[in-house]
N, C-alpha and C positions, 0 to 999 in steps of 0.2 A: 357258251350257252346263250349268248345274245340276249333275246328278250325273256329268257327263262330266268326268273330270280331264284336265289338259293341261299340257304343258311350254311354257316361254317360248322363242320362237325366238332364235337368235343374231343380233346386229346385223350389218348389212351393212358389210363392210370393203372400202375402196377403196385399192389400192396407188398411192401417189404416186411421184414420181421419187426421193424421199429416204426416206420412211417410209410406214407404214400409217395410215389415217384411218377413223374411224367417222362415220356419219350420225346426225343428230338432227333429227327432223321433227315439227312441229305443224301442225294444220290448223284453219282457220276456215271452216266450211261454212255457206253461205247457203242456207236451205231455204225456198221460198215456201210459206206457210201455205195449206192446202187450204181455201178459203173463197170464197163467191160474191161477197162484198163486200170492200172494202179495209179497211186498219187503222183509218183515221180518217174514212172517208166511206162512203156507200152505193153508190159507183160499182162497176160490174161488173169482175170480174177475168178475164173471158173472153179466152182466147188467140186471136189471129188476127183481132181486130176491126179495123175501119177505123181508120187512125191518128187519134189524139186524139178518139176517140168514147167512150171509157170514162173520162171526166174530169169530176169534180165541181168545184164552185167552190173547195173547200178544196184540192183537189189542184193546181189551177192557181194557188193562192196569191192568190186575189182578195181585195182589201182587206176587212177585217172578218170574214172567214170563220174559224171556230174548229173545231178537230179534235174529234171525239167518238169515244171508244174502242169498238171492236167487241168485244163480250163473247165472241163465238164464237172470235175469233182468240186471245184470252187463254186460253180453255178449250183450244184446240188446243196452245198452248205449255205449259200445265200437263200435258196428256196426254203430250206429248213428253218432258217432264222425268221423269214417272212411268215412262215406257218405258225411259228410260236410267238408272233407279234413282237419280235425282237428288233433291237437296233442293228443295222448292218454297218460295219466299220469299213469305210472306203479305203482305208490304209491298214494293212496288217502285216505281220512279219513272222518268219519262222525262226525257231531256236533249236539248238542241239541239246538234247537231254542225255547226258553221259552216264552210262552204267554198262557193266559187263554181264552178258548172259550168252550161252552157246547159241541160242537161236536169234541173236542180234548181231549179224555179220559186221556192221559198221562200228560197233562199239558205242553207238549212240542212236537215239531215236529222234527224227526230225519232227518237231511239235511246235505249238505256239503257246507260250507261257504269258509273255508280257503284252502282246498285241494280238488278240484273237480276232478272227474274222467277224464274229457275231457277239453282240453285247447282250444287254438285259432283255428278257422276255418273260413269258408266263405260260403255264398249263393250268387249265381248269379241270380238276379231277372229280368226276362224278362218284358220289358215295351213296346214292340213292335218290329217289324222287325229291327234288327240292333241296337236296344237301350236296355240297361240293366243297373242295379245298382248292384255293388258289395257291399254286406253287410257283414261286418266282424262279426264273432261270437266270443264273449269274452270267453265263458265257457259253459259247459254243466255239471250240477251236478244232482245226484240222490237224491230223497227225497221221503218221504211218504206222501200221501194225507190225508186230514182230513175227517171227516164225513160230514153229511148234516143235517142242521137245517131245520125244516119244520114248517111253521107258519100259514098255511092256512087250516088246518084240523079242528081247534077248535077255537072258538072266545076268549077263556080265556087262552089256554094253547099252548105251542110249543112242538114239538116232535123232537127227534134226531134219525137218521138212521145211524148206524156205518158201513154199508156195504162198503163204500168207504175208511174207515179208514185203512190206511196201504197200500193201492194200490200204486204201484210204479209209480213215476213221473220222467220225465226228464225235468228239467228247462233249456231251451235253451235261453241264454242271448245274445242279439246283442249289438254291439256298436251303438252309435247315428249316423248312417250313412244313415238313411232313411230320405228323404227330402220332403215327401208329403203324403196325405191321400191315394191316389191311389197306391203309392209305398208300403205303410204299408200293405194294403190289399193284394197286389200282393206278398209281401214277405211271408205272412202267407200261401197264396195259394201254393207258390213254396216249402216252408218248409213242408207243408202237403203232397205235391206230393212226395217229396224225402222220407219222413218217410213211406209213403204207399208203394213206390217201395222197400224200405228196409224190410218192414214187421215188423218195430219196434213200430208202433203206427197206429191204424186204421183211425185216423184223424176225428172221428165222433164228430163233434162240438155240435150236438144236445144233445148227451149223456154226454157232458162235458169232453170227452176224449181229446179234444184239445181246449185250451182257452188261451187268451193272456192278459198280463198286458201291457198297452201302455204308455210309458213315452213321454210327449210332452212338448216342450219349443219353444220360438221364439227368434230370434236374428236379428240384423240389417244386411243388405247385406255387405259382406266382413268379418264379424266376424267369420263365419264358416271356411273360409280359414285360419284365424289366429289359430283357434283351430287345424286344420289339420296339420299345420306347427309346432305347439308346443305341441299338445296333452293336452293343458291347458284348463280345463273345464270352467275357469272363463270367457272365451270369449263367452260362451253360456249362454242363459237365464236360470232362475230357472225352473226346470222341475216339472211337476205334473204327478202323476201316475193314469191312469184310469184302474180299476180293472176288471178282469173276463169278457173279451170281447169274445163272441163265435159266431160272425157274421161279415162277411166281410163288409156288408153294414153299420152296426152299428159302426165298427171300423172307417170307413171313416167319418161318421157323427159326431162321438165323437171327433175326431181329429179336424175337421173343427170348431166345436163349441168351443172346449177348446182353440184353438189357438186365436180365435177372442176374447174370454173372456180375455185371458192373454194380448193381444194387448191393449184392452180397459183400463185395469187396469194400464199398464205402461204409456200409453199416457195421463191418467188422473193424473199422478204424483205419483201413488201408487206402491207398490211392490208385486210381485207375491210370495205367500207363498207356500213353498214346502209341498205338502200334497198328500194324497190318495183320489181319487174321484170315483164316480160311474156314469155311463151314464144311463139316463132315456130315453128310446127310445120313449115313449109316448109323453113326453114333448120336446124331441130333445135337451136335455141339460145335462151337467154334474153337479153334486152337491157334496159338501164336505162329505167325509166319516170319515176321521180321519187325524190328522197331520202325516206327513211322519216320520216313525220311522227310526232310524239308527241302526247299528248292535249292539251297546251297549245296546239299549233298549230291545233287545231280550235276553240279557245275554247269548250269544253264549259261549259254552265251549265244548271240545272234549267229545263225547259220551263215558261214562265209560263202557258201555255194549258191545262195538264193538271195536275190534282191528283195526288198520289201515288196509286198503284193499290193498294188494300187488298182482299184476298179473304179468305174465311172458310175455316177448316179443314173444316167440313162440306161446303162446295162442292167442295173438293179431294177429299175422301173419296168424294163422289158420283161424281166423274169416275173415280177409282181402281176403283170397283166396276164400272164399264162397260168396263174395259180388256179388250182381246182377248188370246188366248194369243199370246205373242210368239215369234220364231223359235227362240231357244235352248230355251225350254220345250217347244215343239212338236217340235224335233229330238230332245230327250232322250226325249220320250214315244214318238215313232216308233220309236227304238232299242229302248225297253223293251217297248212293247205289240206291235210288229209283228216284233221279232227281226231287224231289218235292220242293216246296217252303218252306221257313222257317215257314210261317204261317201254312201250311198244316201239317208240322212236329209237330208244337206246338199242333195243335188240336189232332193229333193222339197219341201223347205221354202224354197228360194231365193226363190220368189215365193209370195205368199199364195194366188193363184189356183191355182197348181200343187198346193199342199198340200191345198186344198179339193177339187180334182178327184181326187186320189189317195184321200182319205178316203172320197169318195162311191163309188169303185170298190172299195175295200177293206172297206166295211161289210158284216159277215156273211160275209165270204169270207177266204181264206188271204192274210194281209197280205204275206208275202214274194213270193208269186206275183203279187199285184196290183202290188207295187213293181216287180217285174221287167218286167211288161208296160207299165206306165206309162212307166218310164224308157227301156227299150230299144226297144219297138215304137212307142209313141205319141210320146214326146219325140224319138226318133230321126227319125221321119217329119216331125214339125212343124219340127224344125231344118233338115232337108234342104229343105223347101219354104218356109222362111222364114215360118212361121205362129206366132202366139202362141196360148196355150192356149185363149183365148176364140174363136179362129177354127178350133178343131179340128172336122173333119167328123164325127168320132166322139165321141159324148157319153159321160159316165161311165156312164150306164145301159146303153148299147150295149156298152162294153167289159166292164162287169160281166156282161152276158148272155153274152158269149164265154167268160168264165171259168167261169160256171155250167155251160155246155154241156161244158166240159172236166172239171169236177168230177164231173158225172154220168156221164162216160165215153162221152158221145154223140158227141164229136169228139176226134181226137188233136191233139197240139201242132202238127203240120204242117197239119192242117185248120184249126186255129184261126188260123194266120197267113194261110192263103188266104181265110178268112172275114173277117178283119180287112181285107184288101185290098179285098174286095167292098164291105164297109160303108163304107170310106173313099171309094170312088168312087161308089157307088150308094145308100148309106144302107139303112134298113130295119130290121126286127126281127131280131136275130141267129138265133133259133130258126127263124123262117119262112125266112130267107135260106139257112140251112144245109139245111133240108128241100127247098127249091126246087132247090138245086144238088146234091142227092144226097150230102151230106157225112156222113150218119149212119154212125157207126163200127160195124163188125161186132163184137158182143160175144157172139154165139152160139158157145159153146165147140165145139159139134159141127161147125159150118161151118169154124171155124178149124182144128180138129183134122184135118179132111179135107184141107185145104190143106197142113198140115204133113206129113202122111203122103205126100202126092203128091210134094212137093219131096224128101223124104228117099229115097223109092223111086227117084226119077229120078236121084239123085246118090250112088251107093254109094261111089265113091272119096272124095268129100268127107266122107262119113259117117266113114270110117276116119281121115281126117286130123283131124277135129273131136274124135273120141274120144281121139286121141293128144295133141291140143292144144286144150283146151276154149275158148280165145279165138276159135277159128275158127267157133264156133257162131253168132256174129253174122251170118256169111254166110247161114245158113239163115233167120234172122230177116228179113233184107233180102229174100230171095227170096220168102218167104211174104207179106210186106207188098206186094211188087211184084205178086204173083199176085192179091192181093185188091184191087188198086187203091189201096193205102195206107189201106184202111178197117178193116183188122183191128186189134183192140186190141193195141198193142205189148207191154203187160205180159203179156197172155194168151199171145201168141205166144212170148215169151221163156220162159215157164213150161213150155209144151208142148214146145218144141224141146229144152230141157234134159231133160225127162222122157223123151222118145222116144229121145234119144241116150244116155241113161243117165249123164248128167253130174251 
């Protein structure tokens, strides 16, 4: 948010049968690194390829095959860390996380537990004008993804697709700083926005390129403040982890259900068991998946096939110099440079493509007017027809041309909307289209004055009423505009009507 100050939102409070409870939430977000090759092989990461077609020998765990680190994936992780204002660890190391699953050919996952590549950082989560939550990032580590088990192609057999095996993931682990379902969803939205600005993850949740594990617990009012003062987790309740969430709506629903489930257990005298759960959106409930494993259950140990990863500060500094302007900085600049509200700046910077489109329209023009047209006319129409900004029938240059015609006084605001409609459906150069359709605004004072005189002469009774109540002068303005086919300059009409009526 930079120069934009904010207040911290109040935590979500849920009333149980006996007392009130507060939510405590932490997220582990798995973001697929935007890279054409996998983390330890040169196999393609293309989505939608034929099953088992993007698989190198090392991905399939063929005997004797050794992993080779992808430098670009490391650079993407460093870039992400810098974007989250996090510490970059110049020395990190890979570990083997051992477990058996059919879509994990090696029988282990190469990850980073003890020495991650990125340390502590933060995300500022906007919850409304002037309200935001600062969420601390504990760590970001690189790891390889597993494959995919497919159970719905045959009634008696399951299949395995190894295309995702070995794809680079960044696991972004937050502290338990999130205090409500809406905040959790907003956190994922903000994190996705930053990753897309950085170009380190495309954020496509439908394809599984961004998914979240949500840790939920409940505590009594006042206990969270004790945790903040001491960093002692014993003040917080037992957490349960909800795996593989890929929808903002489902994240909120799952947290709400899980919190109420835990409250009911505690108030009935039971104890919440730490475990991993899944959310069933059809039933709107979470269900137990497995007991929560600890690090020793996975028999972590340093990966013998990979040396510790050592990077140089000069290399990190080079990545830092290439960093794009991030959402908070862009939003603050939009508010300052264009004089718009924080709300409008939020809308315009939500996606990097939207911000770029707006700036192309606003360049050399009135920023507030450009924002108004981009948000209300363009975004409104795109949302109505289900288009992304890249699919807009109207380019930034065309919309800028419409604003230029308005600035010159050649078309009125109403004409501009009619012109926008024609450009949307037919395209073309705004000035040429306006001329072709006879949209040129009448600015000749003499012609407008004649029309004003004619309307006033034809309505003496209305003249007396307007002189007694100046607010009724608008009636004359409307009549003149109607008489001129809406082509008369409204400002000139207003001025002449007031003059002729002696107001």
